[in-house]
C-alpha positions in Angstrom: 0.0 0.0 0.0 1.4 3.4 -0.9 -0.1 6.5 0.6 0.6 10.0 -0.9 0.4 13.4 0.6 -1.2 15.9 -1.8 -1.8 19.6 -1.8 -4.8 20.3 -4.0 -6.5 23.4 -5.4 -10.3 23.0 -4.9 -11.0 26.7 -5.5 -14.6 27.4 -6.7 -14.5 30.3 -9.2 -17.2 32.9 -9.5 -17.3 36.2 -11.2 -16.5 38.0 -8.0 -19.9 39.6 -7.7 -22.1 38.0 -4.9 -25.3 39.2 -6.6 -24.4 37.9 -10.0 -22.6 34.6 -10.2 -21.0 34.3 -6.8 -17.7 35.2 -5.2 -14.5 33.2 -5.6 -14.1 30.7 -2.8 -10.4 29.7 -2.5 -9.7 26.4 -0.9 -6.3 24.8 -0.9 -6.6 21.4 0.7 -3.9 19.1 2.1 -4.7 15.5 2.6 -3.6 11.9 2.1 -4.8 9.5 -0.6 -4.1 5.9 -1.5 -3.8 5.3 -5.2 -3.9 1.6 -6.1 -4.6 2.0 -9.8 -1.0 2.8 -10.9 2.3 1.3 -9.9 4.3 3.6 -7.6 7.1 4.0 -10.2 4.5 5.4 -12.7 2.5 7.7 -10.4 2.0 11.3 -11.5 -0.1 14.3 -10.3 -2.7 13.4 -12.9 -3.1 9.9 -11.5 -3.4 11.2 -8.0 -6.0 13.7 -9.1 -8.0 10.8 -10.6 -7.8 8.9 -7.3 -8.6 11.9 -5.1 -11.1 13.8 -7.2 -11.4 17.6 -6.7 -9.2 20.2 -8.3 -5.7 19.9 -9.7 -2.9 18.5 -7.5 -0.4 21.3 -6.9 2.2 19.3 -4.9 2.5 15.6 -4.0 5.0 13.1 -2.5 5.0 9.7 -1.0 3.8 9.9 2.6 6.4 9.4 5.3 6.2 6.3 7.4 4.5 7.9 10.4 2.1 9.8 8.1 1.1 6.6 6.3 0.7 4.9 9.7 -1.5 7.7 11.0 -3.6 7.7 7.9 -3.9 3.9 7.9 -4.8 3.7 11.6 -7.3 6.5 11.2 -9.2 4.6 8.5 -10.3 2.1 11.1 -11.1 4.6 13.8 -11.0 8.4 13.8 -10.0 8.8 10.1 -10.1 12.6 10.2 -8.1 12.8 13.4 -5.3 10.5 11.9 -5.1 12.5 8.7 -5.1 15.8 10.5 -2.4 14.6 12.9 -0.2 13.6 10.0 -0.5 17.0 8.3 0.2 18.9 11.5 3.2 16.7 12.2 4.5 17.4 8.7 4.1 21.2 9.1 5.9 21.1 12.4 8.8 19.2 10.9 9.1 21.7 8.0 9.4 24.6 10.5 12.1 23.0 12.6 
């Protein structure tokens, strides 16, 4: 099983006018995804986009061991907590 960290642009674009066609709603999402449809050696951002859905994948990498464990453990119980913990752990590591 290979788990990937992705940063994805799920922005919803409007015309900017709330009375006409809506305002822009920017949403950059960070999450983990498992993509079984392609071998790890052939994975691309486009494949991860297909597995995850949503907007284009801006950044991706193979999840680190503890991130993948948190994601996997969270699938059985507390999925959101496990995924959130992994992202927070990564952000903390990047600032150290």
